[in-house]
N, C-alpha and C positions, 0 to 999 in steps of 0.2 A: 504494500500500500504506500502511496506517495504521501509526502507531507503537505501536498497541495490541498488545502481545505476546500477548494472549489470542486474537487472530485468526490467529496464525501456526500452522502445522502443528507437531505434537509434535516434541520433541527426540529424536533416536535414542538407543536404550539405551546406557548406559554413560557418557554425557556428563554432566558437571556444569558449572554456571555458574561461571565464574571471578569472584571478588569483586574485580574491578579497577574501582573507581569513581572513583579519583583520577587526575589527570594525563591524558595523551593517551589511554591505553587506555580511560578512562571515556567518552571522546567517541565512540569507534568501536564499542563493545560493544553488546550483550553478546557476550562470547566464551566458548567452552566448551572443556573438556579431557576427554579420555578416556585412562586409563592401562590398558594391556593388554599382558601379556607383556613388561613392562619398557620399553615404548615409549609415548611420549606423542604423542597426536594432538590438534590444536586444530581448532576449527570456528567458523563463524558463519553466520547466515542473511543473505542479501543483502536489505537494506532500501532504501527509496527514497533515503535519505541516503547510501548507499554507491555510488550509480549515477552514470553519466555521462549525457549527453544522449540516448543511445540506449537507456537503461534497462538497460545492462550494468553489471556491477560495474566501478567505476573502477579503472584500472590502479594508481593510487596506493594505493587501498585494498588491492588484492591484494598489492602489494609490502610495505605495512605489515604485513599479516597474515602474509606469508611471513617477514619479518624476525622477528616475534614467535614464530611457530611453530618456525622453524628454530633460533633462538637459545634457545628453550625446551629444546631437546635438551641444551644446556650446563647449564641449571638442573637438569635431572633428573640429569645425570651428576656435577655438582660441588657442588650446593647453594650456588650463588654468584649474586651479581648480575653482570651481564655487559654489555658494550657491543659494538656491531657495528663491525668494522673495514672490511669490504667485503661488499657484497651484489650478486650478479649474477643477473639473472632473464631467462628467455626466456618470452615470452608465446606460448602455443600455441592457446588457445581462449578464448571469452568465457563469462562466467557471467551469468545473467539474474536479474532481480528475483524474489525468493522462493527462489532456489536455496540449498541447503545446501552450504557450501564447507568442505572439510577440508584439513589440511596436516600434514605430518610430515617428519622428516629423520633422517639417520644420520650419525654422526661418521666421517669418512674418515681423519683423522689428527689428532694433537696434537703440536705442535712449538713450542718456545720460548714456551710458555704460550698458544698460539693454537689454537683448535679450528676445523677445517675441516669443515663440515657440508654434505652434499648433500641437497637438499630437493625436495619436490614439493607442489603445490597441486592439488586435484582436486574434481570434482563428479560423484558416482556413479562411472562407469567412465571419465569424460572427464578427462584431464590438462589443466589450465588453464595451469599454469606449472611450470617446473622451473628449478633454479638451484643456486648455491653461495654459502654464507655463511662468512665468517671472523669468529669471535667471540673476545673476550678476557674471561675471568672476572676480576672486579675484587676482590670482597670476599665472603668466605664468610659464610653466614647459617645459621640453624637449618634442618636438613633438613625438608622438607614431606612429607606422605604421598605415597608413590609414588616418591620420589627414592631413588637408590641408597644414600645414607647414612642414610635414615630408619630409626629403631628405634622402632617403636610397637606 
């Protein structure tokens, strides 16, 4: 597969490209986000640089993506920068080159300033990964469009 994004299939309705060009996120993107009914879903298309020797999405890419998508739940709820305390993932199926991968999560509890988020990564109707993340908000920032504290 080429790095030419014009050769890729269309992005599904409702998704916007995240403007994350700096740091590590800039190396693995483009990443996308959709906000619907107060919930954020993130997505990416598996490109050759995301694959392992079998041309499946590399497990490290899926874990990185899960970390970002599940932690993003904390961003939406708190308008804060956050760090990952713990991430546990169960790999259930493979994603292939060209697949559209989505992920989302829900807060199970908040205790002692830690958010426990249950998450899922999927492709179509197929669950690729499920797991649990523990995230700690560090520093508040201006609310962004779609976040609970946003007034726009």
